[in-house]
mmJSON file of the N, C-alpha and C atoms, coordinates in Angstrom:
{"data_MODEL":{"atom_site":{
"group_PDB":["ATOM","ATOM","ATOM","ATOM","ATOM","ATOM","ATOM","ATOM","ATOM","ATOM","ATOM","ATOM","ATOM","ATOM","ATOM","ATOM","ATOM","ATOM","ATOM","ATOM","ATOM","ATOM","ATOM","ATOM","ATOM","ATOM","ATOM","ATOM","ATOM","ATOM","ATOM","ATOM","ATOM","ATOM","ATOM","ATOM","ATOM","ATOM","ATOM","ATOM","ATOM","ATOM","ATOM","ATOM","ATOM","ATOM","ATOM","ATOM","ATOM","ATOM","ATOM","ATOM","ATOM","ATOM","ATOM","ATOM","ATOM","ATOM","ATOM","ATOM","ATOM","ATOM","ATOM","ATOM","ATOM","ATOM","ATOM","ATOM","ATOM","ATOM","ATOM","ATOM","ATOM","ATOM","ATOM","ATOM","ATOM","ATOM","ATOM","ATOM","ATOM","ATOM","ATOM","ATOM","ATOM","ATOM","ATOM","ATOM","ATOM","ATOM","ATOM","ATOM","ATOM","ATOM","ATOM","ATOM","ATOM","ATOM","ATOM","ATOM","ATOM","ATOM","ATOM","ATOM","ATOM","ATOM","ATOM","ATOM","ATOM","ATOM","ATOM","ATOM","ATOM","ATOM","ATOM","ATOM","ATOM","ATOM","ATOM","ATOM","ATOM","ATOM","ATOM","ATOM","ATOM","ATOM","ATOM","ATOM","ATOM"],
"id":[1,2,3,4,5,6,7,8,9,10,11,12,13,14,15,16,17,18,19,20,21,22,23,24,25,26,27,28,29,30,31,32,33,34,35,36,37,38,39,40,41,42,43,44,45,46,47,48,49,50,51,52,53,54,55,56,57,58,59,60,61,62,63,64,65,66,67,68,69,70,71,72,73,74,75,76,77,78,79,80,81,82,83,84,85,86,87,88,89,90,91,92,93,94,95,96,97,98,99,100,101,102,103,104,105,106,107,108,109,110,111,112,113,114,115,116,117,118,119,120,121,122,123,124,125,126,127,128,129],
"type_symbol":["N","C","C","N","C","C","N","C","C","N","C","C","N","C","C","N","C","C","N","C","C","N","C","C","N","C","C","N","C","C","N","C","C","N","C","C","N","C","C","N","C","C","N","C","C","N","C","C","N","C","C","N","C","C","N","C","C","N","C","C","N","C","C","N","C","C","N","C","C","N","C","C","N","C","C","N","C","C","N","C","C","N","C","C","N","C","C","N","C","C","N","C","C","N","C","C","N","C","C","N","C","C","N","C","C","N","C","C","N","C","C","N","C","C","N","C","C","N","C","C","N","C","C","N","C","C","N","C","C"],
"label_atom_id":["N","CA","C","N","CA","C","N","CA","C","N","CA","C","N","CA","C","N","CA","C","N","CA","C","N","CA","C","N","CA","C","N","CA","C","N","CA","C","N","CA","C","N","CA","C","N","CA","C","N","CA","C","N","CA","C","N","CA","C","N","CA","C","N","CA","C","N","CA","C","N","CA","C","N","CA","C","N","CA","C","N","CA","C","N","CA","C","N","CA","C","N","CA","C","N","CA","C","N","CA","C","N","CA","C","N","CA","C","N","CA","C","N","CA","C","N","CA","C","N","CA","C","N","CA","C","N","CA","C","N","CA","C","N","CA","C","N","CA","C","N","CA","C","N","CA","C","N","CA","C"],
"label_alt_id":[null,null,null,null,null,null,null,null,null,null,null,null,null,null,null,null,null,null,null,null,null,null,null,null,null,null,null,null,null,null,null,null,null,null,null,null,null,null,null,null,null,null,null,null,null,null,null,null,null,null,null,null,null,null,null,null,null,null,null,null,null,null,null,null,null,null,null,null,null,null,null,null,null,null,null,null,null,null,null,null,null,null,null,null,null,null,null,null,null,null,null,null,null,null,null,null,null,null,null,null,null,null,null,null,null,null,null,null,null,null,null,null,null,null,null,null,null,null,null,null,null,null,null,null,null,null,null,null,null],
"label_comp_id":["MET","MET","MET","GLU","GLU","GLU","ASN","ASN","ASN","LEU","LEU","LEU","LEU","LEU","LEU","ASN","ASN","ASN","ASN","ASN","ASN","GLU","GLU","GLU","GLU","GLU","GLU","ILE","ILE","ILE","ASP","ASP","ASP","TRP","TRP","TRP","LEU","LEU","LEU","VAL","VAL","VAL","LYS","LYS","LYS","PHE","PHE","PHE","LEU","LEU","LEU","ALA","ALA","ALA","GLY","GLY","GLY","LYS","LYS","LYS","GLY","GLY","GLY","SER","SER","SER","ASN","ASN","ASN","ASP","ASP","ASP","GLU","GLU","GLU","VAL","VAL","VAL","ILE","ILE","ILE","GLU","GLU","GLU","LYS","LYS","LYS","ILE","ILE","ILE","VAL","VAL","VAL","ARG","ARG","ARG","ILE","ILE","ILE","THR","THR","THR","THR","THR","THR","LYS","LYS","LYS","LEU","LEU","LEU","GLU","GLU","GLU","LYS","LYS","LYS","MET","MET","MET","LYS","LYS","LYS","ARG","ARG","ARG","ARG","ARG","ARG"],
"label_asym_id":["A","A","A","A","A","A","A","A","A","A","A","A","A","A","A","A","A","A","A","A","A","A","A","A","A","A","A","A","A","A","A","A","A","A","A","A","A","A","A","A","A","A","A","A","A","A","A","A","A","A","A","A","A","A","A","A","A","A","A","A","A","A","A","A","A","A","A","A","A","A","A","A","A","A","A","A","A","A","A","A","A","A","A","A","A","A","A","A","A","A","A","A","A","A","A","A","A","A","A","A","A","A","A","A","A","A","A","A","A","A","A","A","A","A","A","A","A","A","A","A","A","A","A","A","A","A","A","A","A"],
"label_entity_id":["1","1","1","1","1","1","1","1","1","1","1","1","1","1","1","1","1","1","1","1","1","1","1","1","1","1","1","1","1","1","1","1","1","1","1","1","1","1","1","1","1","1","1","1","1","1","1","1","1","1","1","1","1","1","1","1","1","1","1","1","1","1","1","1","1","1","1","1","1","1","1","1","1","1","1","1","1","1","1","1","1","1","1","1","1","1","1","1","1","1","1","1","1","1","1","1","1","1","1","1","1","1","1","1","1","1","1","1","1","1","1","1","1","1","1","1","1","1","1","1","1","1","1","1","1","1","1","1","1"],
"label_seq_id":[1,1,1,2,2,2,3,3,3,4,4,4,5,5,5,6,6,6,7,7,7,8,8,8,9,9,9,10,10,10,11,11,11,12,12,12,13,13,13,14,14,14,15,15,15,16,16,16,17,17,17,18,18,18,19,19,19,20,20,20,21,21,21,22,22,22,23,23,23,24,24,24,25,25,25,26,26,26,27,27,27,28,28,28,29,29,29,30,30,30,31,31,31,32,32,32,33,33,33,34,34,34,35,35,35,36,36,36,37,37,37,38,38,38,39,39,39,40,40,40,41,41,41,42,42,42,43,43,43],
"pdbx_PDB_ins_code":[null,null,null,null,null,null,null,null,null,null,null,null,null,null,null,null,null,null,null,null,null,null,null,null,null,null,null,null,null,null,null,null,null,null,null,null,null,null,null,null,null,null,null,null,null,null,null,null,null,null,null,null,null,null,null,null,null,null,null,null,null,null,null,null,null,null,null,null,null,null,null,null,null,null,null,null,null,null,null,null,null,null,null,null,null,null,null,null,null,null,null,null,null,null,null,null,null,null,null,null,null,null,null,null,null,null,null,null,null,null,null,null,null,null,null,null,null,null,null,null,null,null,null,null,null,null,null,null,null],
"Cartn_x":[0.847,0.0,0.883,0.527,1.303,1.026,1.843,1.623,0.233,-0.485,-1.827,-1.759,-0.743,-0.577,0.787,0.829,2.13,2.622,3.833,4.43,3.603,3.052,2.222,1.029,0.382,-0.794,-0.416,0.739,1.191,1.481,2.17,2.456,1.166,0.164,-1.11,-1.752,-1.715,-2.324,-1.663,-0.325,0.408,0.0,-0.051,-0.435,-1.862,-2.749,-4.146,-4.266,-3.604,-3.67,-2.979,-1.931,-1.194,-2.073,-3.089,-4.001,-4.982,-5.021,-5.985,-5.262,-5.748,-5.238,-3.8,-3.325,-1.958,-0.987,0.295,1.304,1.325,1.165,1.179,0.055,-1.125,-2.251,-1.935,-1.378,-1.069,-0.066,0.994,2.022,1.404,0.559,-0.094,-0.932,-1.697,-2.532,-1.674,-0.595,0.272,0.89,1.338,1.932,0.905,-0.317,-1.369,-1.64,-1.75,-2.033,-0.902,0.341,1.466,1.584,1.323,1.404,0.296,-0.891,-1.97,-1.559,-0.968,-0.543,0.527,1.464,2.523,1.922,0.966,0.323,-0.392,-1.073,-1.797,-0.825,0.32,1.313,1.858,2.027,2.629,1.724,0.417,-0.517,-0.355],
"Cartn_y":[-1.199,0.0,1.248,2.2,3.446,4.255,5.251,6.105,6.712,6.641,7.218,8.73,9.217,10.658,11.066,12.143,12.656,13.643,14.134,15.003,16.256,16.837,18.04,17.745,16.626,16.255,15.998,15.362,15.098,16.419,17.341,18.66,19.364,19.307,19.956,19.329,18.002,17.277,17.662,17.736,18.113,19.519,20.46,21.839,21.888,21.13,21.098,20.579,19.467,18.886,19.782,20.477,21.351,22.501,22.849,23.915,23.489,22.214,21.678,20.938,21.086,20.283,20.595,19.878,20.069,19.351,19.693,19.048,17.541,17.092,15.651,14.948,15.557,14.967,14.897,15.986,16.057,14.973,14.859,13.851,12.456,12.22,10.915,10.612,11.606,11.411,11.113,11.875,11.683,10.289,9.875,8.54,7.477,7.642,6.665,6.595,7.769,7.816,7.159,7.508,6.957,5.453,4.961,3.509,2.805,3.405,2.823,2.761,3.849,3.884,2.834,2.689,1.684,0.28,-0.011,-1.327,-1.563,-0.522,-0.651,-0.89,-0.213,-0.374,-1.794,-2.412,-3.746,-4.818,-4.576,-5.591,-5.808],
"Cartn_z":[0.0,0.0,0.0,-0.851,-0.877,0.387,0.633,1.81,1.747,2.854,2.9,2.988,3.689,3.851,3.33,2.544,2.139,3.194,3.027,4.044,4.29,3.229,3.389,4.279,4.031,4.82,6.269,6.478,7.846,8.548,7.852,8.432,8.823,7.925,8.213,9.438,9.494,10.609,11.926,11.906,13.118,13.551,12.598,12.929,13.46,12.82,13.234,14.66,14.941,16.283,17.302,16.879,17.795,18.276,17.493,17.879,18.957,19.257,20.218,21.329,22.544,23.653,24.026,25.016,25.496,24.574,24.69,23.853,24.043,25.287,25.55,24.788,24.788,24.059,22.576,22.051,20.621,20.251,21.048,20.772,20.806,21.804,21.924,20.684,20.214,19.022,17.805,17.653,16.489,16.523,17.698,17.835,17.473,17.962,17.659,16.166,15.54,14.102,13.321,13.668,12.905,13.109,14.319,14.525,13.743,13.67,12.867,11.404,10.908,9.509,9.245,10.159,9.994,9.922,10.798,10.789,9.467,8.962,7.702,6.55,6.583,5.514,5.486,6.652,6.723,6.128,6.143,5.633,4.144],
"occupancy":[1.0,1.0,1.0,1.0,1.0,1.0,1.0,1.0,1.0,1.0,1.0,1.0,1.0,1.0,1.0,1.0,1.0,1.0,1.0,1.0,1.0,1.0,1.0,1.0,1.0,1.0,1.0,1.0,1.0,1.0,1.0,1.0,1.0,1.0,1.0,1.0,1.0,1.0,1.0,1.0,1.0,1.0,1.0,1.0,1.0,1.0,1.0,1.0,1.0,1.0,1.0,1.0,1.0,1.0,1.0,1.0,1.0,1.0,1.0,1.0,1.0,1.0,1.0,1.0,1.0,1.0,1.0,1.0,1.0,1.0,1.0,1.0,1.0,1.0,1.0,1.0,1.0,1.0,1.0,1.0,1.0,1.0,1.0,1.0,1.0,1.0,1.0,1.0,1.0,1.0,1.0,1.0,1.0,1.0,1.0,1.0,1.0,1.0,1.0,1.0,1.0,1.0,1.0,1.0,1.0,1.0,1.0,1.0,1.0,1.0,1.0,1.0,1.0,1.0,1.0,1.0,1.0,1.0,1.0,1.0,1.0,1.0,1.0,1.0,1.0,1.0,1.0,1.0,1.0],
"B_iso_or_equiv":[0.0,0.0,0.0,0.0,0.0,0.0,0.0,0.0,0.0,0.0,0.0,0.0,0.0,0.0,0.0,0.0,0.0,0.0,0.0,0.0,0.0,0.0,0.0,0.0,0.0,0.0,0.0,0.0,0.0,0.0,0.0,0.0,0.0,0.0,0.0,0.0,0.0,0.0,0.0,0.0,0.0,0.0,0.0,0.0,0.0,0.0,0.0,0.0,0.0,0.0,0.0,0.0,0.0,0.0,0.0,0.0,0.0,0.0,0.0,0.0,0.0,0.0,0.0,0.0,0.0,0.0,0.0,0.0,0.0,0.0,0.0,0.0,0.0,0.0,0.0,0.0,0.0,0.0,0.0,0.0,0.0,0.0,0.0,0.0,0.0,0.0,0.0,0.0,0.0,0.0,0.0,0.0,0.0,0.0,0.0,0.0,0.0,0.0,0.0,0.0,0.0,0.0,0.0,0.0,0.0,0.0,0.0,0.0,0.0,0.0,0.0,0.0,0.0,0.0,0.0,0.0,0.0,0.0,0.0,0.0,0.0,0.0,0.0,0.0,0.0,0.0,0.0,0.0,0.0],
"pdbx_formal_charge":[null,null,null,null,null,null,null,null,null,null,null,null,null,null,null,null,null,null,null,null,null,null,null,null,null,null,null,null,null,null,null,null,null,null,null,null,null,null,null,null,null,null,null,null,null,null,null,null,null,null,null,null,null,null,null,null,null,null,null,null,null,null,null,null,null,null,null,null,null,null,null,null,null,null,null,null,null,null,null,null,null,null,null,null,null,null,null,null,null,null,null,null,null,null,null,null,null,null,null,null,null,null,null,null,null,null,null,null,null,null,null,null,null,null,null,null,null,null,null,null,null,null,null,null,null,null,null,null,null],
"auth_seq_id":[1,1,1,2,2,2,3,3,3,4,4,4,5,5,5,6,6,6,7,7,7,8,8,8,9,9,9,10,10,10,11,11,11,12,12,12,13,13,13,14,14,14,15,15,15,16,16,16,17,17,17,18,18,18,19,19,19,20,20,20,21,21,21,22,22,22,23,23,23,24,24,24,25,25,25,26,26,26,27,27,27,28,28,28,29,29,29,30,30,30,31,31,31,32,32,32,33,33,33,34,34,34,35,35,35,36,36,36,37,37,37,38,38,38,39,39,39,40,40,40,41,41,41,42,42,42,43,43,43],
"auth_comp_id":["MET","MET","MET","GLU","GLU","GLU","ASN","ASN","ASN","LEU","LEU","LEU","LEU","LEU","LEU","ASN","ASN","ASN","ASN","ASN","ASN","GLU","GLU","GLU","GLU","GLU","GLU","ILE","ILE","ILE","ASP","ASP","ASP","TRP","TRP","TRP","LEU","LEU","LEU","VAL","VAL","VAL","LYS","LYS","LYS","PHE","PHE","PHE","LEU","LEU","LEU","ALA","ALA","ALA","GLY","GLY","GLY","LYS","LYS","LYS","GLY","GLY","GLY","SER","SER","SER","ASN","ASN","ASN","ASP","ASP","ASP","GLU","GLU","GLU","VAL","VAL","VAL","ILE","ILE","ILE","GLU","GLU","GLU","LYS","LYS","LYS","ILE","ILE","ILE","VAL","VAL","VAL","ARG","ARG","ARG","ILE","ILE","ILE","THR","THR","THR","THR","THR","THR","LYS","LYS","LYS","LEU","LEU","LEU","GLU","GLU","GLU","LYS","LYS","LYS","MET","MET","MET","LYS","LYS","LYS","ARG","ARG","ARG","ARG","ARG","ARG"],
"auth_asym_id":["A","A","A","A","A","A","A","A","A","A","A","A","A","A","A","A","A","A","A","A","A","A","A","A","A","A","A","A","A","A","A","A","A","A","A","A","A","A","A","A","A","A","A","A","A","A","A","A","A","A","A","A","A","A","A","A","A","A","A","A","A","A","A","A","A","A","A","A","A","A","A","A","A","A","A","A","A","A","A","A","A","A","A","A","A","A","A","A","A","A","A","A","A","A","A","A","A","A","A","A","A","A","A","A","A","A","A","A","A","A","A","A","A","A","A","A","A","A","A","A","A","A","A","A","A","A","A","A","A"],
"auth_atom_id":["N","CA","C","N","CA","C","N","CA","C","N","CA","C","N","CA","C","N","CA","C","N","CA","C","N","CA","C","N","CA","C","N","CA","C","N","CA","C","N","CA","C","N","CA","C","N","CA","C","N","CA","C","N","CA","C","N","CA","C","N","CA","C","N","CA","C","N","CA","C","N","CA","C","N","CA","C","N","CA","C","N","CA","C","N","CA","C","N","CA","C","N","CA","C","N","CA","C","N","CA","C","N","CA","C","N","CA","C","N","CA","C","N","CA","C","N","CA","C","N","CA","C","N","CA","C","N","CA","C","N","CA","C","N","CA","C","N","CA","C","N","CA","C","N","CA","C","N","CA","C"],
"pdbx_PDB_model_num":[1,1,1,1,1,1,1,1,1,1,1,1,1,1,1,1,1,1,1,1,1,1,1,1,1,1,1,1,1,1,1,1,1,1,1,1,1,1,1,1,1,1,1,1,1,1,1,1,1,1,1,1,1,1,1,1,1,1,1,1,1,1,1,1,1,1,1,1,1,1,1,1,1,1,1,1,1,1,1,1,1,1,1,1,1,1,1,1,1,1,1,1,1,1,1,1,1,1,1,1,1,1,1,1,1,1,1,1,1,1,1,1,1,1,1,1,1,1,1,1,1,1,1,1,1,1,1,1,1]
}}}
């Protein structure tokens, strides 16, 4: 499977999430999203 998100989309997502909640929450969300994407890529 090709990358679901390109770098621009990831940058946008990070900025979007950074506007909400504390940094710890944002980091946690990003980690969760990236681990989900990695699992999907491996299939």
